[in-house]
C-alpha positions in Angstrom: -18.6 -22.5 -11.2 -20.0 -19.1 -10.4 -18.4 -19.2 -6.9 -15.0 -19.7 -8.4 -15.5 -16.8 -10.8 -16.7 -14.6 -7.9 -13.6 -15.5 -5.9 -11.3 -14.6 -8.8 -13.1 -11.3 -9.3 -13.0 -10.4 -5.6 -9.3 -11.3 -5.5 -8.6 -9.1 -8.5 -10.5 -6.2 -6.9 -8.6 -6.7 -3.6 -5.3 -6.5 -5.6 -6.2 -2.9 -6.4 -5.1 -2.1 -2.8 -1.5 -3.2 -3.7 -1.4 -0.7 -6.5 -2.8 2.0 -4.3 -0.1 1.2 -1.7 2.5 1.7 -4.4 1.0 5.0 -5.4 0.9 6.0 -1.7 4.6 5.1 -1.1 5.6 7.1 -4.2 3.5 10.1 -3.0 5.0 9.9 0.5 8.6 9.8 -0.7 8.0 12.4 -3.4 6.5 14.9 -0.9 9.3 14.2 1.6 11.9 14.9 -1.1 10.2 18.1 -2.2 10.0 19.3 1.4 13.7 18.3 2.0 14.8 20.2 -1.0 12.9 23.3 0.1 14.0 23.2 3.7 17.0 20.9 4.3 17.3 21.9 7.9 13.8 20.4 8.7 14.4 17.2 6.7 15.9 15.3 9.7 13.0 16.1 11.9 10.5 14.7 9.4 12.4 11.4 8.7 10.6 9.5 11.5 7.2 10.5 10.1 8.4 9.4 6.7 9.3 5.9 7.9 6.0 5.7 9.8 4.0 6.7 6.8 5.9 4.2 4.6 5.3 1.4 7.2 1.6 2.0 7.4 1.1 2.3 3.7 3.0 -0.9 3.1 1.0 -2.7 5.8 -2.2 -1.8 4.0 -0.7 -3.1 0.7 0.3 -6.4 2.4 -3.2 -6.6 4.0 -4.8 -6.3 0.6 -2.5 -9.1 -0.7 -3.6 -11.2 2.2 -7.3 -10.7 1.5 -6.7 -11.5 -2.2 -4.9 -14.8 -1.3 -7.6 -15.7 1.2 -10.2 -15.2 -1.4 -8.3 -17.3 -3.9 -7.2 -20.2 -1.7 -9.7 -20.4 1.2 -11.9 -23.5 1.0 -15.5 -22.5 0.9 
């Protein structure tokens, strides 16, 4: 029974990464918006970096979800 409890605890800890990804996405878009308001002419030049940062942050969140699901449902 201890192994099942450890798997559940590990999956819960791995899910922290999904919350951190949400915080990261909010930070990325918030900083982009603040920069675009201050300098609208440079906003178009930074849009590619915005999308890349969003993609990398979401990929890390999905990776943490994958780890959590592997911990929960992998046969050990």
